N, C-alpha and C positions, 0 to 999 in steps of 0.2 A: 717112723713117721716124723717129719720135722714140724716144728711149731709153725702155724700159719702166720703169726705175728712175731717177728724176731725180738721185739721189745718186751715180750712176756717171758718171765721166768717160770711161771706156773699158770696152768689153765685147767679148771675142772668144770664139767657140765653134767647136770642131772645126777648129782651125788646123792645117794641114800645110804644111811647106816641104820641097821635094825638090830635091836636086842630082844630076842624072842618075838613077841607080837607088837613090840613098841618101836616106832620110828624115832630114832634119836636125831638124825638128820634127814630132811626130806627134800628131794628135787632141788638141790643146792648147786648154784653156779658161783664160781669164785675165780678171780684172777689176781696175780701179783706181777707188777712190772719191775723190770730190772732197775735197781738203784733207788727204789722207793721205800718209804716207811709206811707200812700198811697196818692199820690197827683193827683188830676184831673187838667189838664191844657188845655187851648184852648182859642181862640179868643171869644169876646162877641157874644152870640148867638149860641154857639156851643153845648149848652145843659147841661152845667155843673150844673147850679142851678136847672134845671128841675130834673136831676138825684138826686141831693141832696134832694129835696123836696120829691121825691118818696121814698127814703131811710128813710126819717123822717116820712113817712106816711102822708104827708101834701100836696098832689098834689092838686093844685088850681082847682076850679070849671071850667068846660069847657074842661078839659083835660081828655082824656080816655087812659087807660093803658092796656097792655096785655103782657104776657110773657109765655114761655114754661116751665121755672123753676125759682123759687124765693125761696131761702133757706137762712134763717138768724137765728142765735142762735140755730142751730140744728133743725129748724122747716121748713117744706115746706109750702109756702103760696099760696093759690089758686089765680088765676088772679083776680085783682080788690078787694081783701079782705084785708082791712086795719084795721079790728077790733082790732087786737092784739096790734097795736101801742098805743092805749089809755093807756095801762099799761106800755108800754116800754119807751115812751118819758119822759125824766127827770129821768129815772130809769136805763134802760138798754142802752138807747141812749140819749146822751147829745149833745147840740148844742151850738156853739159859733158864734154869728151873726157878721155881718160886723161892726155894730156900737152898742155902749152900750145902746143906746136909745131903742133898741129892746129887751134888756135882763135885764134892771134895772128899777125899779119903780122910777120915778123922785122925788117923794115927801116923800119917806121913807129913813131912814139912811141906810148906807151900812150894819152896824151891825144888824139892825132889819131884813133886807132882808136875810142876811146870817144865822141868828138864825132861821127864819121861814123856810127857804129852808132846812137846815140840819136837823131840828127837825122832818121833814117828812121822810127823807130817811137815815140820819146817825146822830141820836141824840147825839152821843158822840162828834160831832164837833160843836154842837150849842152853847156852852158856850163862853162867851166873851173872856176869857183867851185863849182858843184854837183858836178862830177866829182871834184874834190879832196876834197870832203866825203864822197863815196861811197867813195873810196879809203881815207880815214881810218876810216870805219865798217867797211870790209873788213879792217882791222887792219894796213895797211901803215905802217911806222914813220915814213916820210918821204913823205907823199902828194904834196907839191909836187914833189919830186925824181922821184917815180915817174911823175907826169903827163908829164914831159918826157923820160923814159927810153924807150929801146928795150927790147923783151922780154929780150934777152940780158944787159942790165944789172941785171935783177932776179933774185932767187933763184927756184928752182922753186916754193917755197911762195907767194911773192909773185905769181908769174904765175898760179897756180891760183886765188888770191884774186881776181885781176882777172877771170878767166873766170867765177868764181861770181857776182860782182856784175853782170857783163854779163847773165848768164842770169836772175838773180833780178829785176833791174829792167827786164827786157824787157817785163814784163807778161804773159808767156806763162802759159797756163793749165796746161801740163804741162812740167815740167822733167825731163830725162832725164840722169842722171849715170852714166857708164860707167867704173867703176873710177877715180874722180877723184883718188885719192891713191896709186895703185899705184906711181908713180915717185918718191914722197917717203919720207923716213925716218919711222919710227913717230911720233915726237914731233910733227913738222910735219903729218903726215897727220891725227893726232888733232885738232890745232887747226883744220885746215881743215874736218874734219867737224863740229866744234862750231859753226863759223861757218855752215856750210851748213844745219845743223838750225835754228839760232837764226833765220836769215833766212827760211827756209821757213815756220817756225811764225809769225813776226812778220807775214809778208806773206799768210799763208793760202794758200800755193801748194800744188800737188800735185807730189810728187817720186817718180820711179821711180829707185831706187838700185840699181846693178848691181855685184856684188862677189863675189869668191871668199873674202873675209874675213868669216866668219860672226860674229865678235865685233863688228866694226863694224856689221854689219847689225842685230844684236840690240839694240845700244845706240841705234841711230838710228831704226829703223823701227817703224810701228804694225802692219804686216802683212809677213810673209815668205812668198814662194813658193819652195819648194825644187824644183830641177830636176835631172834625171839622164837622160843619153842621149836628149835631145830630147823628153822627156816631163815632165809635172808630177807630182811625187811627192805633194805636198800644199801647201795654203795655211794658214798659221798666223796667228792673231791674238794680240797681246799682251794678256793679261788680268791686271790688278792687278800689272803690272810683270814678269810671268813668261811664259815660253814653254812650251807643253806639246805637243811633237811626238808624233804618233800612229804614224806608219810606222816600221818597223825601221830603214830607211836614215836618216831624219831623226834618230831617237834616237841612232844611232851618230855621226852628224855633230855633233850638239849635245854629246854626251859627249866626243868628241875635242876639240872647241874648248874645253870647260870644263877638261879635263885640261891643255891647253897654256897656258891663261890664267895 
């Protein structure tokens, strides 16, 4: 079944996720448009990570999902059917985790990991010369040394930059970044987000950015979905550079962030 709106990359309607007798997500509707940066924000336990795992096709054991509609990449997905994700992860969907330990092998050099990764999906990027150029574009001060280094020999910010370039140049249609700067200091985190936004815009990619940091979401996103207790509060669009929350909860959230900024 084709998507009713070709500008949509993802559309979910009436999504529920249950753990035993507890509803983790309830009657949740969600859309992502092609080429946009869409941010999920909400307090801890609001269901952001559960939604991300579902979109990745990696819902943990013990969780059961159901929906009335789930359309992605122009295909309709029957409830509970995650078979297609085996071919999509790392190809059509790319993931930037919170920490580099979840995305980089600790005992292999950055160069060997880049070469192996790109040889499978984009062989033209697997050569050392190209890889060093990408590391330089990603903002690493000494890309030649970084290519030969193991992850522990790089700073946390440098490792996150490597993960970002791997995701962005994978050719994935959807990039999912789950709190990608939460383990970094504010200055480094801000630089990482600038890199992420620039590359996403330059490449015309689609980004789902998950964060508890509303300030980062506001500066980065075109669209923000506010979550609370497993439900969608509202979805906001940036209009002329400003956000206009309608619900009382969102207004309080935005006011608190502005007062702390």
